[in-house]
N, C-alpha and C positions, 0 to 999 in steps of 0.2 A: 405749228402743230402741237407744240408743248403747252399752249395755253388752254385753259378750261373753257367750256361753253362756245366752242367754234360751231356755227350752224351745219346741220347734217349735209346740206346741198354743197357747202363749201368744202367739207371733207370729201364728198363723193367726187367732186371736180379735182381735187388734189390727188386722190388715189388714182384716177382715171389718167391724169397726166404723168404721174409717176410710173404707172405701168408702161406708158409710151416711152418714157425716158430709159427705163430698164430694158426695154426691148429694143430700142434703137441705138443705145450707146453702150451695149454690152453687159449690163447689170445682171440679166438672166443668165448669160453665158458664164459669168463668174460663179453663180450659185449652183449652175449644173456642174461645173468642173469640181467644186468643192464637195458635192454629194457624191460624185463619181469616185473621187480619191478615198472616200471612207466606206464605200460599198463591201470590200472585203469578201466578195464572192457570194453574199447572201441573196436569197432568192424572194425573201419577205422582209420588208424593212419598215419600221415606224420612224417617220420624219417629223420633227417638231420644230416650228419656226417661233421665236419669241419676238414680240413687236411685228406680228405679221401683216399689220395694215390691211390692205385690201385682198391679200391672199395672192397676188399675181406671180410672185416667186415661187410658192408652193405649187401653183397650177403649171407654171412653165416646167418645173422639174418633172411633175407627174406625166405632163404630156410628152416631154422629151424621151421618156423611157417607156412609153406606151408600146406594147408589142414586143417587148424585149425580154419576156419571161421573167418579169420582176413585178411583184406586188407591193405597192407602196401604200401605207396606212399614214394619214396625215392628222396632225395635230397643230392648230394655230393658236396662239396666246396673243391677246392685245388687251390693253386696258380700256381701250375706246369701244364702246358698244356699236357706234356707228361704222366703224372699220370692220367689226366682226360681221355686221349685217351685210356689208358688201362682199366680204370674203366667202360667206356662206353661200351666195348665190352663185359662186363659181364651182361649187362641188355638190353632188347629191349627199343626203344625210348618211349614206352607208360608206362613202368615200373618206369622210373627214370628220373630225371633232374639233369644235372650236370653244375656246374659254376665254371669257371676259375677266380679266384679272392683270394685276401687275404680276409679272412672272415670278417675282420674289416669293409669292405666296402660293405658288403652285407646288403640289406635292404628288409625285407618282407613286401611288401605294402599292399597286400590283406589279407593274412592269414598266421599267425606264424606256423612254425612246431609244432606239438604236443611234440615231444621229439628230443633234440639235444645231440649229443654226440662227444667225442674226444677220440681217440684210439692211444696211443704212439705219441702224439701230444704235450703235455703240457711240457714235458722235454726239449723241444727246446727253451723255453721262460724263461726270467728273472722274477723275482717275480712281479715287477711292471707291467709287460705285463700279468702275470697270473691273476693278481686282474681284470684287463680289460676284459680278457677272460671269467672268471667266471661270471662277471657281464653281459656280452654280451649273454652268454648262458642262464642265468636266465631270462633276459629281453626278449630274442627272442623265448622262448619256452612256450607252453600253459600248459603242464603237469609237465615239469621239464627236468633236464638234467643228464647225468651221464658221467663219465671219467674212462678210462681203462688206466692205465699207470704203470710204472715200480717201483719196490721196490729197493731202494739203498741199497745194501748188499754186502759184499765180496764173499759170496757164489754165488750170482748171477753173480757177475762180472767175477769170475775165470770160472765158469761153462760155461757161453755163450762165454768167450775168447776160451776155448778149443774146444767147439763144433763148432764154426764158423771156427776156424783154420783147423779143421780136415775135415769139409764138405763142407763149402761154397766155391763157385767159383765166388762170387762177391766181389770186393775189396771194394765196399761201405759197404756191410754187415760186412766184417771182420773189418773195421775200426769202422763203427758206432754202432755196436751192444753192444760192451763193453763200448764205450763212453757213450751210451745212458744210461746204468745201472749207470755210475758214476753220470749222470746228473739227475737220478731218484729221489725218495722221500722216506722219512720215515714218519710215522703217524703224528708226530709233525708238519711236513712241511705242510701238508694238513690242519691240524687244524689251523695253524696260517694263511694260505692263505684264507681259507673260512671265519675266523674271520675278516680279514682285508676287505673282500668283503662284510661283513655285512650278510652273509648267515649262518643261524643258523638251518635250517631244512634239515639235511643231514645224511648220514651213510657213515662210512669208513670201507671197508670190505678187509681183505687180502685173496688173493686167489692164488693157485697154477697156474703157476710156477713164484713166486715172482712178483705178480701183486697187484696193489690196484684198487678197485673198489669204486668209490666216486658216490653217488646217492643223488640228491637233488631234492624233490618234492615241487611242488608249494603249 
């Protein structure tokens, strides 16, 4: 997925299977828990995802809190226009705003989002880039941010390799899913990254299946 010029149909298939993985293996549950931890009793929330992909995490959160006297305004940011096109189809124009951009170049001129999050995004970056990412999320959110990403583990690696080999029809998923686990994190990685970014108000929670939920409140 990090390569340029991937065909739109391959990206669409990849986004479809990632949504199935998120839904079936607990990825959406992790994002919902992170969102809930930062609500702080507010009834109108602006929620922003960087590296939003096909928008399935945003949609899962919005649907989970539907009918609970909570208004959620959505912002999705992704550098890939094909991903944004897929995400836009999940929302009406009044529900969400999508931005085609590297998140680093996005500036919120009028009002910052209440909550910013990233799901399966951080493992694409080197440590020095992650320090900037953490600071950006902190500086651009009013209530705080959360991260949903992979636990680097032999069990996770061989499990996802077997699952994708057996069931996936996406060459991107078959290649990227095991590689993403190898690029994932252990608890000490997150502790060092947060310390390097001078962020001390945080929690690191392990969740099934082999996910980390990092939550930082303002």
